[in-house]
N, C-alpha and C positions, 0 to 999 in steps of 0.2 A: 419594717423588721421582718426577717424570715420566720416562718412558722417553725416551732421546735416541739419535739415530743420529749417531755421530761419524765423520768422514772418516778414511781411513787416515793413518798417521803421515807418509807422504811428502807429503801434501797440507796438513798442518797449518801449515807455514810459508808456503805460498801463501795459506792462509786468513788467516794473520796479516797478510799484506800487504794484503788487502782490509779487515781490521779497522783497521789503521793508516791506510789511505787514508780510511776513514770519519772517524776522529778528526782527521786532517789537514784534511779538507774542512769539518767543522762548525766547527773553530776558524778555518780560513782565512776562512770567511764572516763572522767577526767583524772581520777586518782588511783583506780585499781591497777594501773600500769606502774605505779610508783615503786613498789617493792620488786617488781619484775625487771626494772630497768637495767640493773647490772647484768643479768643473764641475757636479756635481749641485746644489750650492747655487745656482749661476747659472741653471740650467735649470728647477729646480723651485720656487725661491723660499724656501728655508730661510734663516732668520737665522743669524748666527754663534753666538748663544746656543743655539739649538734644533738646530743641526747635529748635535750628539751623539745626537739621537734616531734618526738613521739607524743608529747602532750600538746604542742602547739598545732600540729596538723589537724587534730580534732577540734581544739578550741577556736582556732581562727575561722574555720569553716562554720562551726556551730554559731559563733558570735556574728559572723558576717552575714549569715542567711536567716538569722532569727526574725528579722523584720519581714522578710519574704514569707517565712512560716506563719507569722501572725496575720499577714495580709491574706494568704491562702486559706487560713482558718476562717476568716470572716467571709471570704468569697465562696468557698467550696463546702463549708460546714466543718465545725471543729472536730466532730467525731470521725469524719472521713479522713481528715488530715492526720489526726491522732493515730489511726490505724495504719495509714500509709507510712508514717514515720517509723513505726515499729518494724515494718517490713524492710525498709531501707536500712535501719540500724542493724537488724539481724543479718542482712546480706553483707554489710560492711564488716561485721564482726567475724563472719566466716573468712572473708578475704584477709583481714588482719591476722587472724589466728594461723592461717595457712601460709603466711608470707615466709619467703626464704631469703629475702634481701631487703635493703633499706627502702627502695622505691616502692615495692609492693606493700610493705608495712605502712608507709605513709599514705598510700592510696586507700588502703583499708581504713585507716584512722580518719581520713577525710570523708569517706563514705559514711562512717559512723557519725561524723559531725553533721552531715546532711540530714540523716534520720533524726538526730537529736534536735536540730533546728525546726523540724516539723512537729515533734512531740511536745517540746516545752511550751511554746505559746498556745497551742491548742489545748493543752492540759489546764493552763490557767484560765482560758476562756470557758472551758467546761466547768471549772470550779465556780466561776462567777455566775454561770447559768443555773447551777444547782443551788447556790447559797446567797446570791447577791440580793435577794429580796428581804433577807433577815439579817440586820447588822450584827446581832449577837452571835448567830450561827456562823456568819461570815468570818468573824474574828477567830472563832474556834477552828474553822476550816483553814484559815490562813496560818494558824499556829501549827497545825499538823503538816500542812504543805511546806511551810517555811522550815520546819525542823527536818524535813526529808532532804533538803539540799545539802547543808553542811554535814549532816549525819551520813548521807550517801558518800560525801567526799572523804570523811574520816573512816567510815566503815569499809570503803573501797580499799584503803591501804591495808586494813587487817585481812580482808577477804583475799586480796592479792597475795598477801604473805602466805596464807593457808594454801592457796592454789599453787603458787610457785614452789613452795616447800614440798608439797606432797603429790603434786601432779607435774605440770610443766607450764611455762609461761603462756603458750597459746590458749590455754583454758581460761585465762583472764578475759579473753574475747569470746570464746565459745559459750561461756556461761550466759551471755545475752540471748542466745538463740531460743532456748525453751521458754524464757521469760517473755520474749517477743511473741511467740506462738500463743502463750497464755493470754497476753494482753489483747491481741487481735481477736481471739475467740470470745473474750469476756466483754469487749467494748459494746457490741450491739445490745446486750441485755442490760447493761448497767448505766450507760452514758446517754445523755439526751441527744436526740437526732436533730437535724435541721438541714434545710436545703441551701443555706448560705444566702448570698446576695449577688446581684449583678455588678460587674465592674471589670477593670483590666488589671493586669499584673505588671508591675514595674521591674522587668527582668534587668534592664540596664542599670537601674539603681542598685539592685542586689549585687550585680557584678562589680560595680564601682566600689561599693562598700567592702566586699570581701577581698578584692584585689588590693585596695588601699590599706586595709588592716593587715593583710598578709605581708605586703611590702614593708610596712613599718616594723613589724615583728622580725622579719628576716634581716633587715638592716641592723636592728639593735642587737640581735643574737650574734650576728657575724662581726660586729664592730670590734670586739676584743682581738679577733684574729686578723682582720683586714686593716684595723686602725681607725680610731674615731675621727681622725683628720683625713682619711683616705677619700679619693674621689668616688669610690664605689659606695662607701657608707652614705655620704651626703647625696650622691646621685639617686640611690634607691629611696632614701628618706624624702628627698624632694619629689620624686615620682609618686610616692605614697600620699604626700600632702596634696599634690595636684589631683589625684584620683578622689580623695575624700572631699576636696573642695568642689570638684565636679559633681559628686554625689549630692552635695547640698544645693548646688545650682539646679540640678535636675529635679530635686524634690520641690524646690520653690516654683518651678515652671510647669510641672506636670499637672494635668487636671486631676488625676488619681494617683498621687505619689505613694511610694512605699512608706514614707514617713512624713505625713503632713506636719510641717514645721510649726503650724499654729497650735498643735497640741501642747507645746511647751509653754503656752500662755497660762495653762492651768496652774493655780498656786501649788507650789511645793513639788510639782512633777519633776522639774529639772534638778532640784536639790536632792530629791529622793534617789533619782537615777545616778547622780554623782556619788552619793553615799554608797550605793550598791557597787559602783565601779571601783571605788577605793577599797571597799571591803574585799572584793575579789583580788585586787592588786596587792594587798597585804597578806591575805590568808593563803592563797595558792602557793606563793613562793615559800611560805613557812613550811607547809607539809612536804613540798618537793625537796627542800634542802634538809629538813629534819629527818626525813627518811634516809637520805644519803648519809647524813651524820651517823645515824644508828648503824648502818651497814658498813660504810667505808671507814669510819673512825672507831666506833665502839666494837665493831666486829660481829654485830648481830646477824644471824641468818634470816631468811625471809619471814618465817613464821613469828619469831620473837619480835622482829621489827614491826610487823603489822599489829601484833598484840600490844605493843608498847603504846599505841595510839588509841586503844579502846577506852581508857578513862576520858579522853576528850569527847569521844562519841557519846558516852553516857551523860556527860555534863551538858553537851549541846542539846540533846534531846530534852533533858530536864529544863534547861534554860529557855528553850523555844516554846515548849508546850505549856509549862507551868509558870515560870518566873517572868519572862518577857511580857506576855499579855497583861498580867496583873500590874506590873510596874508601869507599863505604857499607859494603862487606863488611869493610873494614879498621878503620874508625873508628866505625861505627854511624850510625843515622839521625839521632840528636839532633845530633851534631857536624856532619853534613852540612847539615841543615836550617838550623841557626843560622849556619854559615859561609856558606851560599848567600845567606841573607837579608842578612848583613852586606855581602857583595860587591855584592848588588843595590842596597842603600842607598848604598854608596860610588859606584857607577856613576851613580845618579840624582843624588847630590849633585854629582858632577863635571859632569853635564849642566846642572845649575842655573847653571853659570858661563858658559853660552852668551852670545855677543855679537852685536849687530846686524850687525857687519861680520865675523862669524866665518867659519870655513872648515870643510869636512868633516873634513880631516885633523887639525885641532887641537880643534875644539869637539864633534865628533860621534863619530868613529871610536873613539878610545881609551876614552871613557866608555861607549859602547854595548857594547863588547866586555867590559868589566868587569861591566856589568849582565847581559849574556847568560850569562857564566860563572856568576854567582851564581844566576840562574834555573835553569840546567841542574843545578847541584849540589843545589838544594833541592827541585826538582820531583819527581824520581824517588823518593827515599825517602819523601816525604810522600804521594805517590800510592799506592805499594805498601803503606805502612803503613795507609792508609785502607781499602784493599780487603782486605788480609790480616787485619785485626783482626776482621772480621765472620765469622759462621759461613758455611760453604759454601752452605747453602740460602738465605742472604740476599744472595747475590752481586749480583743485580739491584738490590736496595735499596741496598746499599753503594756500588755504582757510580753509582747515581742521586744519592746524597747527596754523594759527592765531586765529581761534575761540577756539582751544584747549588752547592756551596760555592765552587768556582772561578768559576762564572758570576755568582753573586750578588755575590761579592767584586769581580769585574770591573765590574759595572754600578754598584754603590754607590761603588766607588773612583773610577770615571770621573766619576760625578755630583758627588762631593765635591770632587775635584780641579778639575773644570770650574768649580764654584761659587767656589772659591778663586782660580782663575786669572783669571776675567773681571774682577773689580774692579781687578786689577793691569794690565789692558790687553790681555788675550788676545782681545778682540773688536774691537780697533781696527785694522781692515783698512786697509792703505795706510800705516801708521805703524810702520816696522820696530822703532824703539826701544820703543814701547809694547807691541807684540806680543812682543818679546823679554822684557820685564819680566814679562808675563803667563805666557809659557811657562816662564820661570825659576821663577816661583812654583809652577807646576804640577809641575815636576820636584822642587822642594823638598818639596812636600806628599807626593808619591809616595815620596820618600826617608824621610820621617817615618813613613809607613805601614809601609815595610819594616823600619825600626828598631823600631817597635812589635811587628812580627812576631818579631824577635829576642828581645825581652823575654818575650813570651808563649811562644815555643818553649822557652826556657830554663826557664820555670816549669812547663810542662805536659807536655812529651815525656819519656817514660821514657828512662833513660840506657842501659840494656843494649843493646849492639849485636847481641845474639842475638835480639832481639824479632822482627825481620822473618823470620829463618830459622825460628824457632819457630812463628810465625803461619802461615807458608807450609806 
């Protein structure tokens, strides 16, 4: 194991704040564009069907390269990769903010995804380095870190509303730049160092995973326009499946693979990652279409639309930091993951009842709070289970896998839900009734994904509530 230099105990919690900020920011960058989408659409020429690529260009690259980020974190040292990721994220943010056309915008978003793919797994590795020796402290650290992800997603919508309303949409990207400078400056003093380990980097595996995922998302997003039965749809999907199958073949045969398949022999690792994927697949479409409902149907401007989701942020923070750890310790991870997914499905099903003449107090607030509570209860135990199930020396790999699971779930979930919503009217701008029908279909599809997660969690997660404690 490589030698590391760990900061004094008094600085570990300050270091955790920097690590949580990293998680907050990389997830916020998936959502901060939500409120700005209508103005970006008008300025850059996106169609309603292709608007989701402002999200997907970031998430596909983020998810596709997370395993590579985890591997680089183990080889080069987590702190070094953490800082490099912030530099790349800052550069991508400048490009995305300065974009004057669709192509440049998507290139900037993809560059942001590269930076996030370096930051996220190295941040989790650093957390394990700082707190892994003390199970009680590790649980607290996971609670703070876990709360940063969905809080960043929801807070991003609010912050995007403030920026879009009172500045202009490019500033939803420029805001990353000073934070990146701060993170790079603070990392050497706060975070543990380390020389990493010897080994090779599986660039081919990373390319296959990213291209395969991107192809699948592209085919699903385009299917409503080209036709589900078209040769293009099935040709691209078949190509994506071949690329992902080749990825698995390469991983099985390489001496130093990007993702050693044997890691999934660890009890609950696969189940926890599946839960994370389905959480992302249900949660991300919810905020994407809820924001469009608030603006395009209820007529909210950018700032009120973002502010409308603040109650969810507050409940998620409370749920993840206070409620979820206590209930998980009492009832065990399986009970909390399944209960959380049930509540998430219930909240999404409630949102499916939205009306063209609806109101925030009746159609949005109660349902969004139920969904947020469900997300907070399921996220923490599944995240900790995914990390704790792996051996300590595979911390970077495990963190890369769990982040990949969430981001891939998010990208594929949004692609599938968008493809379902468009035929029901989600692209009929200027027609509140048709838009509402489309958004209702989106919430119904997301609820079905969450319910599928309930069934799979019941079937795959081990029951013993001692698992997390023993693994830690």
